[in-house]
C-alpha positions in Angstrom: 117.5 80.5 194.0 119.1 83.7 192.7 119.6 83.8 189.0 121.8 86.4 187.5 120.4 88.1 184.5 123.2 88.1 181.9 123.1 90.3 178.9 124.8 88.4 176.2 127.3 91.1 175.5 131.0 91.4 175.4 131.0 92.5 179.1 130.8 88.9 180.4 133.7 86.5 180.1 133.3 82.9 179.0 134.1 81.7 182.6 131.2 83.7 184.0 128.8 82.1 181.5 129.8 78.6 182.7 128.6 79.1 186.3 124.8 78.6 186.4 122.2 79.5 187.5 121.6 82.4 185.2 119.0 83.6 182.7 120.0 84.6 179.3 118.2 87.6 177.9 118.8 89.9 175.1 119.9 93.3 176.1 117.7 96.2 174.8 120.5 97.5 172.8 120.6 94.3 170.8 116.9 93.9 170.2 115.7 93.8 166.6 113.2 96.6 165.8 109.8 95.6 164.6 110.0 95.4 160.8 106.3 95.2 159.9 106.1 98.9 159.2 109.3 99.0 157.1 108.4 95.9 155.1 105.3 97.5 153.6 107.0 100.7 152.7 109.9 98.8 151.1 107.5 96.6 149.1 105.7 99.7 147.8 109.0 101.3 146.9 110.3 98.2 145.0 107.0 98.0 143.0 107.2 101.7 142.1 110.8 101.4 141.0 110.1 98.3 138.9 107.2 100.0 137.1 109.3 103.1 136.4 112.1 100.9 135.0 109.7 99.0 132.8 108.3 102.2 131.4 111.8 103.6 130.7 112.8 100.4 128.9 109.6 100.4 126.9 110.1 104.0 125.8 113.7 103.3 124.9 112.7 100.4 122.6 109.9 102.4 121.0 112.3 105.2 120.2 114.8 102.7 118.7 112.1 101.0 116.6 110.9 104.4 115.2 114.4 105.5 114.5 115.3 102.4 112.6 112.2 102.4 110.4 111.1 106.0 110.3 114.2 107.9 109.2 115.1 107.6 105.6 118.7 108.5 104.7 119.4 109.9 101.3 121.4 107.5 99.3 124.1 108.9 97.1 123.3 109.2 93.4 125.4 108.8 90.4 126.2 112.2 89.0 126.2 112.5 85.2 124.6 109.1 84.8 122.7 107.8 81.8 119.1 107.6 83.0 115.7 106.6 81.7 114.5 108.9 78.9 118.0 109.0 77.3 118.5 107.2 74.0 121.6 105.5 75.4 119.7 104.3 78.3 117.3 102.2 76.2 120.2 101.0 74.0 122.4 99.7 76.9 119.9 98.9 79.6 119.0 95.5 78.0 122.8 94.7 77.9 123.2 95.3 81.7 121.4 92.1 82.8 120.1 91.5 86.3 119.4 87.9 87.3 116.0 87.2 88.8 116.3 88.6 92.4 116.0 86.4 95.4 115.1 87.5 98.9 115.8 86.5 102.5 113.6 87.7 105.3 114.3 88.0 109.0 112.5 89.5 112.0 114.5 91.7 114.3 114.1 92.0 118.1 112.6 95.4 117.6 109.6 93.8 115.8 110.2 95.0 112.3 111.1 92.8 109.3 114.3 93.1 107.3 114.6 91.7 103.8 117.8 91.3 101.8 117.3 91.3 98.0 120.1 89.6 96.0 120.9 89.5 92.3 123.9 89.2 90.0 124.7 92.0 87.5 126.1 90.8 84.1 127.8 93.4 81.9 127.3 92.4 78.2 127.5 96.0 76.9 131.0 95.5 75.4 132.1 98.5 77.5 133.3 98.9 81.0 130.7 100.2 83.5 132.2 103.0 85.6 129.0 103.7 87.5 125.9 101.7 88.3 122.8 102.6 90.3 120.2 99.9 91.2 116.8 100.2 92.7 115.5 97.4 94.9 111.9 97.2 96.0 109.4 95.1 97.8 106.0 95.6 96.2 102.4 94.8 97.2 99.7 93.1 95.1 99.1 96.2 93.0 102.8 96.7 92.2 103.2 99.7 94.5 106.4 99.8 96.5 106.0 98.8 100.2 109.7 99.6 100.8 112.4 100.6 98.2 115.9 101.7 98.2 118.3 102.9 95.5 121.9 102.0 95.9 125.1 103.1 94.1 126.8 99.8 93.4 129.7 101.1 91.2 131.9 102.9 92.2 131.1 102.5 95.9 131.3 98.6 96.2 133.6 98.1 93.3 135.5 100.6 91.1 134.2 99.3 87.8 132.8 96.3 86.0 134.6 95.1 82.9 132.8 93.7 79.8 131.5 90.1 80.2 132.0 90.1 84.0 129.5 89.7 86.8 129.0 91.4 90.2 126.8 90.1 93.0 124.6 92.8 94.5 122.8 92.6 97.9 120.4 95.4 99.1 118.9 95.4 102.6 115.4 96.8 103.1 114.3 97.2 106.7 111.4 98.7 108.7 108.6 96.6 107.3 105.7 95.3 109.4 103.9 91.9 109.5 100.8 93.7 108.1 102.6 95.0 105.0 101.6 93.1 101.9 104.9 91.8 100.5 103.8 90.2 97.3 106.9 90.5 95.1 110.4 91.8 94.8 112.0 93.9 92.0 115.5 95.1 91.2 116.1 97.5 88.3 118.9 99.5 86.8 118.1 103.2 87.1 121.3 104.7 86.0 124.8 103.9 84.7 128.0 105.3 83.3 130.1 103.8 80.6 133.9 104.1 80.4 135.0 105.3 77.0 
């Protein structure tokens, strides 16, 4: 019995494949090369690329975390303001009333803690406030500032505050760690201007 060796290729027609006897073999041009050597090389390459990508991502998040908590930006200050040590400061400071501050706390994906301190300013000076600077601080058990920030509330957030009016104030403090002793919060008036 003579069997034709047929390379399954486009050279044979469907009619020729219907007349047995024949032996189907795969032509050498269609054989799949042995992948055992390439598989090990590819696996090593994938592992190296994954480790490199993980390192790049870790460095990126480290830089982001340091940039958000490490860099302090200079807040604008109120030029020509009445400040502590001035006789007018002592006279009017008690008439610019801050409600007891409240705080909310949140943890960011970068791992630091953000606190928002909130209060309401009440102007009972009898004059219009044309400038107001407030310091917000998170303090430890000894009263030392863990994190603080001074903000210019008037005129940046509102042009002025008329007599017997109120103004809600929120100050965000970020870059704190879980290990920081956050015992208390404080908000104080550090400078103001009165409209004559």
